[in-house]
N, C-alpha and C positions, 0 to 999 in steps of 0.2 A: 255677330248676327248677319244673316244673309239678307240681301236686299228683297223687300216684299214684292209680289207681283204688282203690275200696273193697276189692276182693278181690285186688290185686296182691300178690306176695310182698313181705315186708319188706325194707328196705335194711339194710346193716350199720349205717349211720349210725343209723337208727330203733332198731335193737336196742342199739346202744352208749347211746344216750340213755335208753332204757327201763331198761337194766342200771344206769346211774348213778343212777337213781331207786330201783330195786328192792334192790339189794345192800346199800347202807348200812341200809336199814330191816331187811332179813333178818338181816344181821350183828348188828345192835342186839338184836333178838329172840333170836337164836340164843346170844348171849352171856349171856343171862338164863335160858336153859333149863337144866333139871338134866342132869347128866352123863348121857350114854348116850341122850339124845333123838334120835330120828331126824328127818331133813328133813321127812318128811310131818307129824311133831308140830309142828315149827316153823312150817310153812305154815299149819297149822289154828290155831294160836295167833295168827299174824299176822292171820288173818282176823277173830277175835275182837277183837284189839287195835285193828284198823282200824274196825270197828263202833263200839267204844267211843270212839275218837279222833273219829269223825264226830259222834257224840252230843255229846260235850264241846264241839266246834267249834261245833255249832248252840246249845248253852246259852250259850256265852260270846258268840256273835253276837246272841242274843236279849237277853242283859243289856246289851250295849253299845247296842243300838237303844233299849231301855227308859230307859237313862241318858241317851241323846242327846236323848229327847223329854221326860225329867222324869217318868216314870212311876214310877220305882223309887227315889225319894228316901226316905231313912230319917231323917228329922228328928223326933226324939223330942220336942223342945220343941213343934213344931207339932202333933204328934198329941196331946200332953198337953194344949195349949191348946184344941184342938177337942174333947176329952172334956170339960173343964171348962165350956166353953160349952154343951155338950150337957146337962151335969148341971144348970146353973144355969138352963135353960129349963124344967125341971120344976116 
């Protein structure tokens, strides 16, 4: 199958694929909403959650990158030793 043009109508397969991604997310958020919440409320909350999730993903990605290159090591002994050596040079 060739790639449809940018402005071509969506196919049923494309809508089903998008629905398979969207509705589990919507249902998860909806199940946590207070009773009586409207669909619009759930969609607004989903937007906020998506922004937060993207932020958290970026933070985790940064942490993993730093760990990979060794910039984020928390070696208390090493930092203590370097402080002692700084103090002894005075």
